[in-house]
C-alpha positions as CSV (number, residue, x, y, z in Angstrom):
1,M,94.2,76.8,90.5
2,E,95.2,76.6,94.1
3,T,96.6,79.3,96.4
4,I,99.0,78.8,99.3
5,N,100.4,81.1,101.8
6,I,104.2,81.6,101.8
7,L,105.4,83.7,104.8
8,G,102.3,85.9,104.5
9,T,102.3,86.1,100.7
10,N,99.8,84.2,98.5
11,Y,101.2,82.2,95.7
12,K,99.1,80.6,92.9
13,I,99.9,77.0,92.1
14,V,99.2,76.2,88.5
15,I,99.5,72.9,86.7
16,K,100.0,73.4,83.0
17,K,100.4,71.2,80.0
18,Y,103.8,71.3,78.4
19,D,102.5,73.2,75.3
20,E,100.7,75.7,77.5
21,E,103.8,77.2,79.0
22,E,106.6,78.4,76.7
23,S,109.1,78.4,79.6
24,F,109.1,74.6,79.8
25,K,110.6,74.3,76.4
26,R,112.7,77.5,76.3
27,R,114.4,76.8,79.7
28,E,114.3,73.0,79.4
29,I,112.4,72.7,82.8
30,D,109.3,71.1,84.1
31,A,108.5,73.5,87.0
32,F,109.4,76.9,88.2
33,C,108.7,79.5,90.9
34,D,108.2,83.1,89.9
35,G,108.7,85.1,93.1
36,Y,107.8,88.3,91.4
37,A,104.5,87.1,89.9
38,K,103.8,85.0,93.1
39,E,103.2,81.9,91.0
40,I,104.4,78.3,91.1
41,V,104.0,76.5,87.8
42,V,104.4,72.7,87.5
43,C,104.1,70.8,84.3
44,D,101.5,68.1,83.9
45,M,104.1,65.4,83.3
46,S,101.8,63.2,81.3
47,T,102.2,66.0,78.6
48,Y,106.0,66.4,78.9
49,P,107.9,64.9,76.0
50,G,109.2,61.5,76.8
51,W,107.1,61.1,79.9
52,N,103.7,60.4,78.2
53,H,104.1,56.7,78.7
54,E,105.1,56.7,82.3
55,L,102.9,55.1,84.9
56,H,100.5,57.2,87.0
57,D,102.4,55.9,90.1
58,T,105.5,57.5,88.7
59,L,104.0,60.8,87.5
60,V,102.1,61.8,90.6
61,P,104.9,61.4,93.1
62,Y,107.3,63.2,90.7
63,Q,104.9,66.2,90.3
64,K,104.5,66.4,94.1
65,A,108.3,66.4,94.5
66,K,108.5,69.2,91.9
67,L,105.9,71.2,93.8
68,R,107.7,70.8,97.1
69,H,110.9,71.9,95.4
70,E,109.3,75.0,94.0
71,I,107.6,75.8,97.4
72,V,111.1,75.8,99.0
73,H,112.2,78.3,96.3
74,A,109.2,80.5,97.2
75,F,110.1,80.4,100.9
76,L,113.6,81.4,100.2
77,F,112.4,84.2,97.9
78,E,109.9,85.6,100.4
79,S,112.4,85.5,103.2
80,G,114.8,87.6,101.1
81,L,117.5,84.9,100.9
82,A,117.2,84.2,97.2
83,Q,117.9,87.8,96.3
84,H,120.8,88.3,98.7
85,S,122.7,85.0,98.6
86,G,125.1,86.1,95.8
87,E,127.9,86.9,98.1
88,T,128.1,83.2,99.0
89,D,127.8,81.6,95.5
90,A,124.0,82.1,95.5
91,W,123.5,79.2,98.0
92,A,119.7,80.0,98.2
93,L,119.3,79.4,94.5
94,N,121.4,76.2,94.5
95,E,119.2,73.4,93.1
96,E,120.8,70.7,95.1
97,M,120.3,72.6,98.4
98,V,116.6,73.3,97.4
99,D,116.1,69.7,96.5
100,W,117.5,68.6,99.8
101,F,114.9,70.6,101.7
102,A,112.2,69.5,99.3
103,C,113.1,65.8,99.7
104,Q,113.7,65.9,103.5
105,G,110.9,68.3,104.5
106,P,108.3,65.6,104.9
107,K,110.7,63.6,107.0
108,I,111.6,66.6,109.1
109,Y,108.0,67.5,109.6
110,A,107.2,63.9,110.7
111,A,110.0,64.0,113.2
112,W,108.9,67.3,114.6
113,K,105.3,66.0,114.8
114,T,106.5,62.9,116.6
115,A,108.5,65.0,119.1
116,D,105.5,67.2,119.6
117,C,107.5,70.3,118.8
118,L,105.5,72.0,116.1
């Protein structure tokens, strides 16, 4: 179990097997961020139904992408945006928007680093 700092709040990162977390099956998900429990849970995709025969080179990048996605959710939660975005169709909970940040974050970081503006 690892801990990361999200805007001054520590979040636990937990990798669980599919059968160890009832939320995976109940909610038909493979990762989630619980802003109240301060925990990010990602499924070990080698245990997820239908993914057990995928290549390691597929599973690892997918799990990392899911972790980035859930970290973005944590940042939005800790900044107060997730709870108060309802007046604009809950944009801060929109999965496409969160995915955009999670996918583009490494590229944005690299550009900032190249421009020496971190």
